C-alpha positions in Angstrom: 0.0 0.0 0.0 2.7 2.5 1.0 4.7 1.6 -2.1 1.7 2.2 -4.4 0.9 5.5 -2.7 4.5 6.7 -3.1 5.0 7.1 0.7 7.9 4.6 0.6 10.3 4.3 -2.2 11.5 0.8 -1.4 11.0 -2.0 1.2 13.9 -4.3 2.1 14.2 -7.2 4.5 17.0 -8.3 6.7 16.9 -12.1 7.4 19.1 -15.0 8.5 17.8 -16.8 5.4 16.4 -19.8 7.3 12.9 -19.3 5.8 13.8 -17.5 2.7 13.2 -20.3 0.2 9.6 -20.7 1.6 8.6 -17.0 1.5 10.8 -15.6 -1.3 7.9 -15.5 -3.9 5.4 -13.9 -1.4 8.0 -11.2 -0.5 8.6 -10.5 -4.1 4.9 -10.2 -4.7 4.7 -7.7 -1.9 7.3 -5.5 -3.6 10.5 -6.6 -1.9 13.2 -6.3 -4.4 16.3 -6.5 -2.2 17.2 -8.6 0.9 20.1 -8.5 3.3 21.2 -11.9 4.7 22.7 -11.5 8.1 24.3 -14.5 9.9 25.3 -14.0 13.5 27.3 -16.3 15.7 29.7 -16.1 18.7 31.2 -19.4 17.8 34.7 -18.7 16.4 34.7 -21.7 14.1 31.3 -21.1 12.7 32.2 -17.4 12.2 35.1 -18.4 10.0 32.9 -20.8 8.0 30.4 -18.0 7.1 32.8 -15.1 6.7 35.0 -14.0 3.8 38.4 -15.6 4.4 40.1 -12.3 3.6 39.1 -11.1 7.1 41.7 -13.5 8.6 44.4 -12.8 5.9 47.2 -10.7 7.4 48.6 -9.9 4.0 45.3 -8.7 2.6 44.6 -6.5 5.7 48.2 -5.2 5.6 47.8 -4.2 1.9 44.5 -2.4 2.7 46.3 -0.4 5.5 49.3 0.3 3.2 46.9 1.6 0.5 45.3 3.9 3.2 41.8 2.2 2.8 39.5 2.6 5.7 38.1 -0.1 7.9 34.6 1.0 6.7 35.6 0.4 3.1 37.1 -3.0 3.9 33.9 -4.0 5.8 31.8 -3.3 2.8 34.0 -5.6 0.6 33.9 -8.4 3.2 30.3 -8.1 4.2 31.0 -7.5 8.0 30.8 -4.5 10.3 33.7 -2.2 10.4 34.3 -2.9 14.1 34.7 -6.6 13.2 37.4 -5.7 10.7 39.3 -3.6 13.4 39.1 -6.5 15.9 40.5 -9.0 13.6 43.2 -6.6 12.4 44.2 -6.0 16.0 44.4 -9.8 16.6 47.0 -9.8 13.9 48.9 -6.9 15.3 47.5 -4.4 12.8 45.7 -1.1 13.2 43.6 0.7 10.7 44.1 4.5 10.6 41.6 6.5 12.4 40.6 3.8 14.8 41.9 5.5 18.0 39.4 5.6 20.8 38.0 8.9 21.9 38.6 7.9 25.6 42.2 7.3 25.0 42.6 10.7 23.4 40.8 12.3 26.2 43.1 10.8 28.7 46.1 12.1 26.7 44.5 15.5 26.7 44.2 15.3 30.5 47.9 14.4 30.8 48.7 17.4 28.5 46.8 19.6 30.9 48.9 18.2 33.8 52.1 18.8 31.9 53.0 15.2 31.9 55.1 13.8 29.0 54.2 10.4 27.7 54.8 8.0 24.8 51.9 6.6 22.8 51.4 3.1 21.3 54.8 1.7 22.0 55.9 -1.9 21.8 59.4 -1.2 23.0 58.7 -1.4 26.8 57.1 -4.8 27.3 57.7 -6.2 23.7 55.8 -7.6 21.9 52.9 -6.2 23.9 51.7 -2.7 23.1 51.2 0.0 25.8 48.6 2.7 24.9 50.3 5.3 27.1 53.6 5.1 28.8 54.9 7.8 31.2 58.7 7.3 31.6 59.1 9.9 34.4 56.9 7.9 36.7 57.2 4.4 35.3 53.4 4.4 34.9 51.5 3.0 31.9 47.8 3.5 31.1 45.7 1.1 29.0 42.4 2.3 27.7 40.3 -0.9 27.2 37.3 -0.8 24.9 35.2 -3.5 26.6 34.0 -5.2 23.4 37.6 -5.2 21.9 38.9 -6.6 25.2 36.2 -9.4 25.6 36.5 -13.0 24.8 34.7 -12.3 21.6 37.7 -10.3 20.5 40.1 -13.0 21.6 41.0 -11.6 25.0 40.8 -14.6 27.3 40.9 -15.0 31.0 44.6 -14.2 31.7 45.1 -11.6 28.9 45.0 -8.5 31.2 46.7 -10.2 34.1 49.6 -11.3 31.9 50.0 -7.8 30.6 50.0 -6.5 34.2 52.6 -9.0 35.2 54.8 -8.2 32.2 54.7 -4.5 33.2 55.3 -5.2 36.8 58.4 -7.3 35.9 59.8 -4.0 34.3 58.8 -2.1 37.6 56.0 -0.4 35.7 52.7 0.3 37.3 50.0 -0.4 34.7 46.6 1.2 35.1 43.9 -0.6 33.0 40.8 1.5 32.5 37.6 0.2 30.8 35.6 2.5 28.5 32.4 2.3 30.6 34.4 3.6 33.6 35.7 6.6 31.7 32.4 7.3 30.1 30.3 7.0 33.3 32.8 8.3 35.9 35.5 10.4 34.2 36.1 12.6 37.2 36.8 9.5 39.4 39.1 8.0 36.8 41.0 11.3 36.6 41.4 11.3 40.3 42.9 7.8 40.2 45.4 9.0 37.6 46.2 12.1 39.4 46.9 10.2 42.7 49.1 7.7 40.9 51.2 10.5 39.5 51.5 12.1 42.9 50.0 15.4 41.7 47.3 15.8 44.4 47.2 18.5 47.0 48.5 17.2 50.3 46.8 17.6 53.6 48.4 16.2 56.8 46.0 13.9 58.8 46.9 15.5 62.1 45.2 18.7 60.9 41.9 16.8 60.3 39.0 16.0 62.5 37.5 12.5 62.7 33.7 12.5 62.2 31.0 9.8 62.0 29.0 10.1 58.9 25.3 9.3 58.3 24.4 7.0 55.4 23.3 10.0 53.4 26.6 11.9 53.9 28.7 8.8 53.1 26.5 8.0 50.0 27.0 11.5 48.7 30.8 11.5 49.3 31.5 8.1 47.8 29.3 8.7 44.8 31.2 11.9 44.1 34.7 10.5 44.8 34.8 6.6 44.6 34.8 4.8 41.2 32.5 2.1 42.6 30.1 4.5 44.3 28.5 3.8 47.6 27.5 0.6 49.4 25.5 0.4 52.7 27.9 0.0 55.7 27.3 -0.2 59.4 30.1 2.3 60.2 31.0 5.3 58.0 33.8 7.4 59.2 35.3 10.6 57.7 37.9 13.2 58.1 37.2 17.0 57.9 39.6 19.7 57.2 38.5 23.2 57.9 34.9 22.0 57.9 35.2 20.1 54.6 34.9 16.4 54.2 38.2 15.3 52.7 38.3 11.5 53.2 36.0 8.7 54.1 36.0 5.0 55.0 33.1 2.5 55.4 33.0 -0.9 57.3 30.5 -3.7 57.6 29.9 -7.4 57.9 32.0 -9.4 55.3 29.9 -10.0 52.2 31.4 -13.2 50.9 30.9 -16.6 52.6 34.5 -17.7 52.1 35.9 -15.0 54.4 33.4 -15.3 57.3 36.3 -15.8 59.6 36.9 -12.0 59.4 34.8 -9.9 61.8 34.7 -6.9 59.5 35.1 -5.9 55.9 36.5 -2.5 54.8 34.2 -1.7 51.9 35.4 1.7 50.7 38.1 4.2 51.3 38.9 7.3 49.2 40.1 10.9 49.5 38.2 13.8 47.9 39.3 13.9 44.2 42.4 16.0 43.9 43.4 15.7 47.5 45.6 13.2 49.5 45.4 13.1 53.3 48.7 12.0 54.6 48.1 9.4 57.3 44.4 9.8 56.8 43.6 6.1 56.3 45.5 5.1 59.4 43.8 7.8 61.4 40.3 6.5 60.4 41.4 2.9 61.0 42.6 3.6 64.6 39.3 5.3 65.4 37.3 2.4 64.1 39.5 -0.1 66.1 38.8 2.0 69.2 35.0 2.1 68.9 34.6 -1.6 67.8 37.7 -3.4 69.3 37.8 -5.3 66.0 40.2 -8.2 65.8 40.1 -8.9 62.1 39.4 -6.7 59.1 39.5 -7.9 55.5 39.5 -5.7 52.3 40.0 -6.0 48.6 42.1 -4.0 46.2 41.6 -4.2 42.4 44.9 -5.1 40.9 44.4 -3.2 37.5 43.9 0.1 39.3 45.6 0.1 42.7 48.8 -1.3 44.3 47.5 -1.7 47.8 50.2 0.5 49.4 47.7 2.1 51.8 47.0 -1.3 53.3 50.6 -2.3 53.6 51.5 0.9 55.3 48.8 0.4 57.9 49.7 -3.1 59.1 47.5 -5.2 56.8 48.9 -8.4 55.4 48.4 -9.6 51.8 46.8 -13.0 52.3 46.1 -13.9 48.6 45.5 -12.6 45.1 42.3 -13.9 43.5 42.1 -15.2 39.9 40.8 -12.8 37.3 37.1 -11.9 37.6 34.8 -10.8 34.8 31.9 -8.8 33.7 29.6 -9.1 30.7 29.5 -6.8 27.6 26.7 -6.9 25.1 28.5 -6.8 21.7 25.6 -5.3 20.0 24.7 -2.3 22.3 27.7 -2.0 24.7 25.5 -2.7 27.8 27.5 -4.1 30.7 26.4 -6.5 33.5 28.3 -7.6 36.6 28.8 -11.3 37.2 26.6 -10.9 40.3 23.7 -9.7 38.2 23.9 -12.9 36.0 24.3 -15.6 38.7 22.6 -18.8 37.7 19.8 -18.5 40.3 18.9 -15.1 38.9 18.5 -16.3 35.3 15.2 -17.7 34.1 16.8 -20.6 32.1 17.9 -24.2 32.3 21.2 -23.2 30.5 24.4 -22.4 32.3 25.3 -18.8 32.8 27.9 -18.9 30.0 25.5 -20.5 27.6 22.6 -18.2 28.3 24.7 -15.0 28.2 26.4 -16.0 24.9 23.0 -16.8 23.4 21.8 -13.3 24.4 24.6 -11.5 22.7 27.0 -11.1 25.7 30.7 -11.9 26.0 32.9 -12.0 29.1 35.6 -9.4 29.8 38.2 -10.4 32.3 40.0 -8.2 34.8 43.3 -8.8 36.7 41.8 -10.1 39.9 42.0 -8.6 43.3 44.5 -8.6 46.2 43.0 -9.6 49.5 44.4 -7.9 52.6 43.7 -8.7 56.2 44.5 -6.9 59.5 44.7 -9.2 62.5 44.9 -8.0 66.1 45.6 -10.3 69.1 
């Protein structure tokens, strides 16, 4: 009807082709002149079967790059999305021009504002691995990880990020690994982590601060503004004020994970106000907490890809273990992220395993570097 009236110039159909033979004549009778056959799979072997073999040919892709052809042009020749071309090129150690992420460029701009010199996209430091940003003056490197490109779908398996962290550590380099969703959702908090790692925060001595007990509302506001993971309910929230301003906070509660029930308390959150460092602030809050609770054991976690755990070591905590890499899920079609706790088997309405269900719904796992577990024990 709309074709006859001139309201539409053309009607096309996207299909996986499974019912095409059955309905092709009817579609043609309705005015459909063109179709697009789209075959989707997360299975690597199946993907290779249904895809133009040139996508996996390093010589073909290198020639395209040498001839300054764009990933978009190549994608049209191969019948795949341009992002797929970029992913497989990177697997082969190649990069198409103009594929730099906006987030990585913004981090570089931030370093420029701080007056920090850096080297980009170098393979000379931890060869053959590439570092996105290396800061020689501080022996710090920064990786900006696009979640899709750093997922299992893109070939980044369980130990990929941990191995890179270990390779950097072996060269005495602190490697910060930042995921795109963190930068996009919490850019100020990520800037604060980078600023602190570079030692460019404003220093305040803890002895000049006042210990205060915080309400849940006060703690919630402070952690949401200054902590990358935001707020979590806690029984005790303790802060430090300097000249009437809240400059640091810490929260404690009952351990959340069954395997560590032997600990009385868990330290959930600690952070300074972005741009500040309170010298001795963590220890001051800790001592106050120990006085009001007489706690004998406290456990806490430190994300390896972002922090080195020095605040714990300097306050009498012992490193008791490092966990294997954890993961979150990324939807490769719309970039939606889900934590592993949101997709536990008992929360899914399915008979499939978590892995089977999530893959079938378009998600892929993204692995981190694990966590260091610290414990303070008092006799």
